[in-house]
matplotlib code that plots the C-alpha trace (Angstrom):
import matplotlib.pyplot as plt

x = [113.4, 116.7, 119.0, 117.6, 114.2, 111.7, 108.0, 106.6, 104.3, 105.2, 102.7, 104.6, 101.2, 98.0, 96.0, 92.7, 90.0, 90.7, 91.5, 94.4, 95.7, 95.9, 97.4, 99.8, 98.8, 99.3, 101.6, 99.4, 101.8, 101.2, 101.6, 104.7, 103.6, 106.8, 106.1, 108.6, 110.3, 107.4, 107.1, 104.0, 103.1, 99.4, 97.4, 100.2, 98.8, 100.4, 103.8, 104.6, 108.2, 109.2, 108.3, 110.6, 113.6, 113.5, 113.0, 116.0, 117.5, 116.1, 113.4, 114.2, 111.2, 112.8, 112.3, 108.6, 107.0, 103.6, 101.5, 97.9, 95.2, 92.2, 90.4, 91.1, 90.1, 93.6, 94.7, 95.1, 96.1, 98.1, 101.5, 100.6, 102.2, 105.6, 105.8, 105.5, 108.4, 110.7, 109.5, 110.6, 113.7, 112.7, 110.7, 114.1, 113.1, 109.6, 108.9, 106.0, 102.5, 99.7, 96.5, 93.6, 89.7, 88.7, 87.7, 90.9, 92.1, 89.2, 89.8, 85.9, 86.2, 88.5, 91.4, 94.3, 96.8, 97.9, 98.5, 102.0, 103.1, 100.3, 103.1, 106.1, 104.6, 104.8, 100.8, 98.1, 95.3, 92.1, 90.3, 86.7, 84.3, 85.8, 89.3, 92.3, 95.9, 99.3, 102.4, 105.6, 105.0, 102.0, 98.3, 96.2, 92.4, 89.3, 86.1, 83.4, 83.2, 82.8, 80.3, 81.7, 81.5, 83.8, 85.1, 86.8, 88.3, 89.5, 92.4, 92.9, 96.8, 98.5, 101.5, 101.1, 100.6, 99.5, 95.7, 95.9, 95.5, 98.1, 97.3, 93.4, 93.1, 89.6, 89.7, 87.4, 83.7, 80.4, 79.6, 77.1, 76.0, 78.5, 81.4, 83.5, 83.0, 85.0, 88.3, 90.0, 93.4, 95.7, 96.7, 93.5, 94.3, 91.1, 90.9, 88.8, 88.2, 85.5, 85.1, 81.5, 79.3, 78.0, 74.8, 76.0, 79.9, 80.8, 83.4, 83.8, 83.8, 84.9, 81.8, 82.0, 85.5, 84.8, 81.8, 84.4, 87.0, 84.9, 83.3, 86.7, 89.0, 92.1, 95.3, 95.9, 94.0, 95.5, 93.8, 94.8, 93.6, 92.7, 90.2, 90.3, 87.8, 90.1, 93.1, 91.3, 90.2, 93.8, 93.7, 96.4, 93.8, 90.9, 93.2, 93.8, 90.1, 89.0, 92.0, 89.9, 86.9, 87.4, 90.1, 92.2, 95.5, 94.3, 96.8, 96.8, 99.3, 101.4, 103.6, 106.7, 105.2, 106.9, 104.9, 106.4, 104.4]
y = [105.6, 107.9, 105.7, 103.9, 102.7, 103.9, 103.0, 106.1, 108.4, 111.0, 114.0, 115.7, 117.4, 118.3, 120.3, 119.5, 120.6, 122.4, 125.9, 124.8, 122.6, 125.3, 128.0, 125.8, 127.3, 123.9, 121.2, 118.4, 116.0, 112.7, 110.5, 108.0, 105.1, 103.0, 100.1, 97.0, 97.8, 98.3, 101.8, 102.9, 106.2, 107.2, 109.6, 111.7, 114.7, 117.4, 118.0, 115.0, 114.2, 117.8, 117.1, 113.8, 115.4, 118.2, 116.8, 116.6, 113.8, 113.5, 110.2, 107.9, 106.7, 104.1, 102.1, 102.5, 99.0, 100.2, 103.3, 103.7, 105.9, 106.0, 107.8, 109.3, 113.1, 115.3, 116.3, 112.6, 111.1, 113.8, 112.5, 108.7, 108.3, 110.4, 108.2, 105.3, 106.1, 107.1, 103.9, 101.9, 103.7, 105.0, 101.9, 100.0, 97.8, 96.2, 96.4, 98.2, 97.5, 99.9, 99.7, 101.9, 101.6, 100.3, 104.1, 105.3, 102.7, 102.7, 103.3, 104.2, 106.9, 109.7, 107.1, 108.7, 106.2, 105.7, 102.3, 103.0, 102.8, 100.1, 98.1, 99.3, 97.7, 94.2, 93.9, 96.2, 95.4, 96.8, 98.1, 96.9, 97.1, 94.4, 93.8, 92.7, 93.4, 92.3, 94.5, 93.0, 93.2, 95.2, 94.3, 96.6, 96.5, 98.8, 98.0, 100.2, 102.2, 105.9, 108.7, 110.3, 111.6, 109.1, 105.4, 105.6, 103.7, 104.2, 102.0, 100.1, 99.1, 96.4, 94.1, 90.9, 88.3, 90.9, 91.0, 94.9, 97.6, 100.2, 102.8, 103.8, 106.1, 108.0, 109.3, 111.7, 111.3, 112.3, 111.2, 108.3, 106.0, 103.9, 105.2, 105.1, 101.3, 100.6, 101.8, 100.5, 101.8, 102.6, 105.9, 107.5, 109.8, 111.2, 113.9, 117.0, 119.3, 121.5, 123.5, 123.2, 121.0, 122.2, 120.7, 118.9, 118.7, 115.0, 115.8, 115.6, 118.6, 119.1, 118.0, 114.8, 114.5, 114.6, 112.1, 109.9, 110.2, 109.8, 106.5, 105.0, 106.5, 105.7, 106.6, 108.8, 111.1, 113.0, 115.4, 116.5, 117.2, 120.8, 122.9, 126.9, 126.7, 124.6, 126.6, 130.0, 128.6, 127.4, 123.8, 123.4, 124.8, 122.9, 120.1, 121.3, 121.6, 118.1, 117.1, 118.9, 117.8, 113.6, 113.2, 111.9, 113.0, 115.0, 116.4, 118.4, 117.3, 119.6, 119.9, 117.6, 116.1, 112.7, 111.0, 107.9, 104.5]
z = [84.6, 85.1, 87.5, 90.5, 90.0, 92.7, 93.3, 92.7, 90.3, 88.8, 87.3, 84.5, 83.8, 85.8, 83.0, 82.9, 80.1, 77.2, 78.2, 81.0, 77.6, 75.0, 77.5, 79.1, 82.3, 83.7, 81.8, 79.9, 80.0, 81.0, 84.4, 84.8, 87.3, 88.3, 90.3, 91.0, 88.1, 85.5, 84.0, 82.7, 80.8, 81.4, 79.3, 77.3, 76.4, 74.6, 75.8, 77.3, 74.9, 76.0, 79.6, 79.4, 77.9, 80.2, 83.2, 86.1, 85.7, 82.1, 81.7, 79.3, 77.2, 75.8, 79.1, 79.3, 79.1, 78.7, 77.5, 78.6, 77.4, 79.7, 76.4, 73.3, 74.3, 72.9, 76.2, 77.2, 74.0, 71.8, 72.2, 72.4, 68.5, 69.3, 73.1, 71.1, 68.8, 71.5, 73.6, 70.3, 69.9, 66.6, 66.1, 65.8, 68.9, 68.7, 72.0, 74.3, 74.9, 74.3, 76.5, 75.2, 74.4, 71.1, 69.8, 70.2, 67.6, 65.3, 61.3, 61.2, 63.4, 64.8, 65.5, 67.6, 67.3, 63.6, 62.1, 61.4, 64.9, 65.8, 64.2, 66.4, 69.2, 70.8, 71.5, 71.6, 74.7, 74.1, 77.2, 78.4, 81.5, 83.8, 82.3, 83.3, 81.9, 82.8, 82.2, 83.7, 87.1, 87.4, 87.0, 85.6, 85.5, 84.7, 86.5, 85.1, 81.6, 82.4, 81.9, 79.3, 75.9, 74.5, 75.6, 79.2, 81.6, 85.1, 86.2, 89.5, 90.0, 91.6, 92.0, 90.7, 93.2, 95.6, 96.7, 97.4, 95.0, 95.0, 93.4, 91.8, 88.8, 88.6, 85.0, 83.5, 84.1, 85.5, 88.8, 89.1, 92.0, 93.2, 91.1, 94.3, 94.7, 91.9, 93.3, 96.2, 95.9, 99.0, 97.2, 95.2, 92.1, 91.3, 88.2, 89.4, 86.8, 87.8, 91.2, 91.1, 89.2, 85.6, 83.9, 80.5, 81.5, 82.4, 84.7, 88.5, 91.1, 94.5, 96.1, 93.9, 95.2, 98.7, 98.5, 97.1, 99.2, 102.2, 101.1, 100.4, 103.2, 100.8, 102.6, 100.3, 97.6, 95.3, 93.3, 89.6, 86.2, 87.0, 85.1, 85.1, 88.0, 90.1, 89.5, 90.7, 93.8, 94.5, 94.6, 97.2, 99.5, 98.1, 99.5, 102.4, 103.4, 101.9, 104.5, 107.4, 106.2, 105.4, 108.1, 104.7, 103.6, 100.3, 98.2, 94.8, 92.6, 90.9, 87.4, 88.0, 91.7, 92.6, 94.8, 96.8, 96.8]

ax = plt.figure().add_subplot(projection="3d")
ax.plot(x, y, z, "-o")
ax.set_aspect("equal")
plt.show()
């Protein structure tokens, strides 16, 4: 997106939960996946456009092919409209795809995508359980609706024509039996907002992440989307401990981190 294209994940932000977002203790910008020349922005929370502009080298939003919202919560969707404007070069180029749950678009509730910006896109695809979607050279599937307070989906992403899943993203969810069975990516990105489980909070904790990693045994597991309890307990040390306990390479994402696929 800023020169020679590489197959990589860029973690523009690693904030999870409202207090980390509102303090910007970690950035709440989204994640960019570049695969075989197709560039996808996932969950553009507050500050995504600023991170695009301040990255070195600068990221060009006009090179995005798609934006995905796993769900409509503010820390995942705040910058979606401005990123659509940037992707379409101020609305002068009718291009790009938006993939998001129905409730992010609905005029009957709290839609986060404004009607004007819907019209700037090449197309909009509504995510659903068991859905498969194509953008450029990339195939994206949403195998299971998550247990969360709004409609939420994780992602499996592969190159068109390939059988193996390159990357899986486990978005916000309460752990449920069999969750790990839906995500078979060689690289497994897990939103781990909590250090320990708390009743009534629909997010994963470290024990959940360990269970998923042990069951799936990806080549690499990357932890991200950290709440305050995770940050107080030092995600890099948690990742090191999980690596030792599971014998899987576990990494704690950092703001601005690039991971080569």
